[in-house]
MARKENU-522199 format. One record per residue: residue number from 1; residue in three letters; x, y, z of N, C-alpha, C in turn. Coordinates in Angstrom, 1 decimal, always signed. Atoms other than C-alpha are relative to their C-alpha. Layout:
// MARKENU-522199
BANU, num, residu, n_px, n_py, n_pz, ca_px, ca_py, ca_pz, c_px, c_py, c_pz
BANU, NUM, ALA, X, Y, Z, X, Y, Z, X, Y, Z $
...
***
This chain:
// MARKENU-522199
BANU, num, residu, n_px, n_py, n_pz, ca_px, ca_py, ca_pz, c_px, c_py, c_pz
BANU, 1, UNK, -0.7, -0.9, +0.9, +45.1, +59.4, +14.0, -1.0, +0.7, -0.9 $
BANU, 2, UNK, +0.9, -0.7, +0.9, +43.3, +62.0, +12.1, +0.6, +0.3, -1.4 $
BANU, 3, UNK, -0.5, -0.3, +1.3, +43.6, +62.4, +8.4, -0.1, +1.5, -0.3 $
BANU, 4, UNK, +0.0, -1.4, +0.4, +44.5, +65.9, +7.2, -0.3, +0.0, -1.5 $
BANU, 5, UNK, +0.4, -0.2, +1.4, +42.7, +66.7, +3.9, +0.7, +1.2, -0.5 $
BANU, 6, UNK, -0.6, -1.1, +0.6, +44.7, +68.9, +1.7, -0.7, +0.1, -1.4 $
BANU, 7, UNK, +0.6, -0.2, +1.3, +43.1, +70.4, -1.4, +1.1, +0.6, -0.9 $
BANU, 8, UNK, -1.0, -0.5, +1.0, +45.2, +70.9, -4.5, -0.7, +1.0, -0.9 $
BANU, 9, UNK, +0.6, -0.9, +0.9, +44.6, +73.8, -6.8, -0.4, -0.8, -1.3 $
BANU, 10, UNK, +0.3, +0.8, +1.2, +42.9, +72.6, -10.0, +1.1, +0.1, -1.0 $
BANU, 11, UNK, -1.0, +0.0, +1.1, +45.3, +71.6, -12.7, -0.6, +0.5, -1.3 $
BANU, 12, UNK, +0.6, -0.6, +1.2, +44.7, +73.6, -15.8, +0.4, -0.9, -1.2 $
BANU, 13, UNK, -0.3, +0.9, +1.2, +44.5, +71.2, -18.8, +0.2, +0.9, -1.2 $
BANU, 14, UNK, -0.2, -0.8, +1.3, +45.9, +72.5, -22.1, -1.2, +0.0, -0.9 $
BANU, 15, UNK, +1.2, +0.0, +0.9, +42.6, +71.5, -23.7, -1.2, +0.7, +0.6 $
BANU, 16, UNK, +1.0, -0.8, -0.7, +40.7, +73.9, -21.5, -0.8, +0.8, -1.0 $
BANU, 17, UNK, +0.9, -0.8, +0.8, +37.7, +75.6, -23.2, -0.1, +1.4, +0.7 $
BANU, 18, UNK, +0.0, -1.4, -0.5, +37.8, +79.4, -22.8, -1.2, +0.7, -0.4 $
BANU, 19, UNK, +1.1, -0.8, +0.4, +34.9, +81.8, -22.8, +0.6, +1.3, -0.6 $
BANU, 20, UNK, -0.4, -1.2, +0.7, +35.0, +85.1, -24.7, +0.8, +0.9, +0.8 $
BANU, 21, UNK, -0.8, -0.9, -0.8, +36.3, +87.1, -21.8, +1.4, -0.5, +0.3 $
BANU, 22, UNK, -1.4, +0.6, -0.2, +39.2, +84.7, -21.2, +0.8, +0.2, -1.3 $
BANU, 23, UNK, -0.7, -0.2, +1.3, +40.1, +84.8, -24.9, +0.4, +1.5, -0.2 $
BANU, 24, UNK, -0.3, -1.4, +0.1, +39.9, +88.6, -24.9, +1.1, +0.4, +0.9 $
BANU, 25, UNK, -1.1, -0.3, -0.9, +42.1, +88.8, -21.9, +1.4, -0.5, -0.5 $
BANU, 26, UNK, -1.2, +0.7, +0.5, +44.6, +86.4, -23.5, +0.6, +0.8, -1.2 $
BANU, 27, UNK, -0.4, -0.8, +1.2, +44.7, +88.6, -26.7, +0.0, +1.5, +0.2 $
BANU, 28, UNK, +0.0, -1.5, -0.4, +44.5, +92.0, -24.9, -0.9, +0.8, -0.9 $
BANU, 29, UNK, +1.0, -0.8, +0.8, +41.3, +93.1, -26.7, -1.3, -0.2, +0.7 $
BANU, 30, UNK, +1.3, +0.1, -0.6, +37.6, +93.4, -26.0, -0.7, -1.3, -0.5 $
BANU, 31, UNK, +0.8, +1.2, +0.4, +35.1, +90.5, -26.1, -0.7, +0.2, -1.3 $
BANU, 32, UNK, +0.7, -0.3, +1.2, +33.3, +92.3, -28.9, +1.0, -0.2, -1.2 $
BANU, 33, UNK, -1.0, +0.2, +1.1, +36.5, +92.2, -31.0, +0.2, -1.5, -0.3 $
BANU, 34, UNK, -0.1, +1.4, +0.2, +36.8, +88.5, -30.4, -1.1, -0.5, -0.9 $
BANU, 35, UNK, +1.2, +0.4, +0.8, +33.3, +88.0, -31.8, +0.2, +0.5, -1.5 $
BANU, 36, UNK, -0.2, -0.5, +1.3, +34.2, +90.2, -34.8, +1.0, -0.8, -0.8 $
BANU, 37, UNK, -1.0, +0.8, +0.7, +37.3, +88.3, -35.6, -0.5, -1.4, -0.3 $
BANU, 38, UNK, +0.6, +1.3, +0.2, +35.5, +85.0, -35.2, -0.9, +0.0, -1.2 $
BANU, 39, UNK, +1.0, -0.2, +1.1, +32.7, +86.1, -37.5, +0.7, +0.2, -1.4 $
BANU, 40, UNK, -0.8, -0.3, +1.3, +35.3, +87.3, -40.1, +0.9, -1.2, -0.4 $
BANU, 41, UNK, -0.9, +1.1, +0.3, +37.1, +83.9, -40.0, +1.5, +0.3, +0.2 $
BANU, 42, UNK, -1.4, -0.4, -0.2, +40.2, +85.6, -38.7, +0.6, -0.8, +1.2 $
BANU, 43, UNK, -0.6, +0.7, -1.1, +40.7, +83.2, -35.8, -0.7, -1.4, +0.1 $
BANU, 44, UNK, +0.6, +1.3, -0.1, +40.0, +79.6, -34.8, -1.5, +0.0, +0.3 $
BANU, 45, UNK, +1.4, +0.1, -0.2, +36.3, +78.6, -34.8, -0.3, -0.4, +1.4 $
BANU, 46, UNK, +0.4, +0.4, -1.4, +34.6, +78.4, -31.4, -0.8, -1.3, +0.0 $
BANU, 47, UNK, +0.8, +1.2, -0.2, +32.9, +75.3, -30.0, -1.3, +0.5, +0.6 $
BANU, 48, UNK, +1.3, -0.3, -0.6, +29.2, +75.5, -29.1, -0.4, -1.1, +0.9 $
BANU, 49, UNK, +0.4, +1.0, -1.0, +28.3, +73.7, -25.9, -1.4, +0.5, +0.5 $
BANU, 50, UNK, +1.4, -0.5, -0.3, +24.5, +74.1, -25.7, +0.0, +1.5, -0.5 $
BANU, 51, UNK, +0.1, -1.4, +0.4, +24.0, +77.9, -25.7, +1.4, +0.7, +0.3 $
BANU, 52, UNK, -1.2, -0.6, -0.3, +27.6, +78.5, -24.6, +1.0, +0.0, -1.2 $
BANU, 53, UNK, -1.0, -0.1, +1.1, +30.4, +79.6, -27.0, +1.4, +0.0, +0.7 $
BANU, 54, UNK, -1.3, +0.2, -0.6, +33.9, +78.4, -26.1, +1.1, -0.2, -1.1 $
BANU, 55, UNK, -1.1, +0.2, +0.8, +37.3, +78.4, -27.7, +1.0, -0.9, +0.7 $
BANU, 56, UNK, -1.0, +0.9, -0.5, +40.0, +75.7, -27.3, +1.3, +0.7, +0.3 $
BANU, 57, UNK, -1.2, -0.7, -0.4, +43.0, +77.1, -25.4, +1.2, -0.4, -0.9 $
BANU, 58, UNK, -1.1, +0.4, +0.8, +45.5, +75.0, -27.4, -0.1, +0.6, -1.4 $
BANU, 59, UNK, +0.2, -0.5, +1.4, +44.0, +76.1, -30.8, +0.3, +1.5, +0.0 $
BANU, 60, UNK, -0.3, -1.4, -0.1, +44.2, +79.8, -29.7, +1.5, +0.2, +0.1 $
BANU, 61, UNK, -1.4, -0.2, -0.2, +47.8, +79.4, -28.5, +0.8, -0.4, -1.3 $
BANU, 62, UNK, -0.6, +0.4, +1.2, +48.8, +77.6, -31.7, -0.2, +1.1, -1.1 $
BANU, 63, UNK, +0.3, -1.1, +1.0, +47.1, +80.3, -33.8, +0.9, +1.2, +0.3 $
BANU, 64, UNK, -0.9, -1.2, -0.4, +49.0, +83.1, -31.9, +1.4, -0.3, -0.4 $
BANU, 65, UNK, -1.4, +0.4, +0.3, +52.3, +81.2, -32.3, +0.3, +0.0, -1.5 $
BANU, 66, UNK, -0.2, +0.0, +1.4, +51.7, +80.9, -36.0, -0.1, +1.4, -0.6 $
BANU, 67, UNK, +0.1, -1.4, +0.5, +51.3, +84.7, -36.3, -1.4, +0.5, -0.3 $
BANU, 68, UNK, +1.4, -0.4, +0.2, +47.5, +84.9, -36.2, -0.5, +0.0, -1.4 $
BANU, 69, UNK, +0.4, +0.0, +1.4, +46.8, +83.9, -39.8, -1.5, -0.2, -0.1 $
BANU, 70, UNK, +1.4, +0.2, +0.2, +43.3, +84.0, -41.2, -0.2, -1.4, -0.2 $
BANU, 71, UNK, +0.2, +1.4, +0.0, +41.8, +80.6, -40.8, -1.1, -0.5, -1.0 $
BANU, 72, UNK, +1.1, +0.4, +0.9, +38.7, +80.5, -43.1, -0.6, +1.2, -0.6 $
BANU, 73, UNK, +0.8, -1.0, +0.6, +36.3, +82.5, -45.2, -0.9, +0.7, +1.1 $
BANU, 74, UNK, +0.9, -0.7, -1.0, +34.2, +85.1, -43.4, -1.4, -0.6, +0.1 $
BANU, 75, UNK, +1.4, +0.5, -0.2, +30.8, +84.2, -42.0, -0.1, -1.2, +0.9 $
BANU, 76, UNK, +0.2, +1.1, -1.0, +29.4, +81.7, -39.6, -0.3, -1.3, -0.7 $
BANU, 77, UNK, +0.4, +1.3, +0.7, +28.1, +79.1, -42.1, +1.2, -0.6, -0.6 $
BANU, 78, UNK, -1.0, +0.7, +0.8, +30.3, +76.4, -43.5, +1.3, +0.0, +0.6 $
***
């Protein structure tokens, strides 16, 4: 009897980290606008994984559901 291997599509976890292009597509804007909003403190802070910049999908979804409130003071520090 031969075993048939089936592959399942990857299950997308709600805690998935998104890159700037994915966040931009989710919010229907440009990647540059995402960086501007992030620098201005107008959206959830990204995570830095080495040299990569990523946003948590659930934080973005919750932020959108809350009406996209400003989340912190402008600037990268602090």
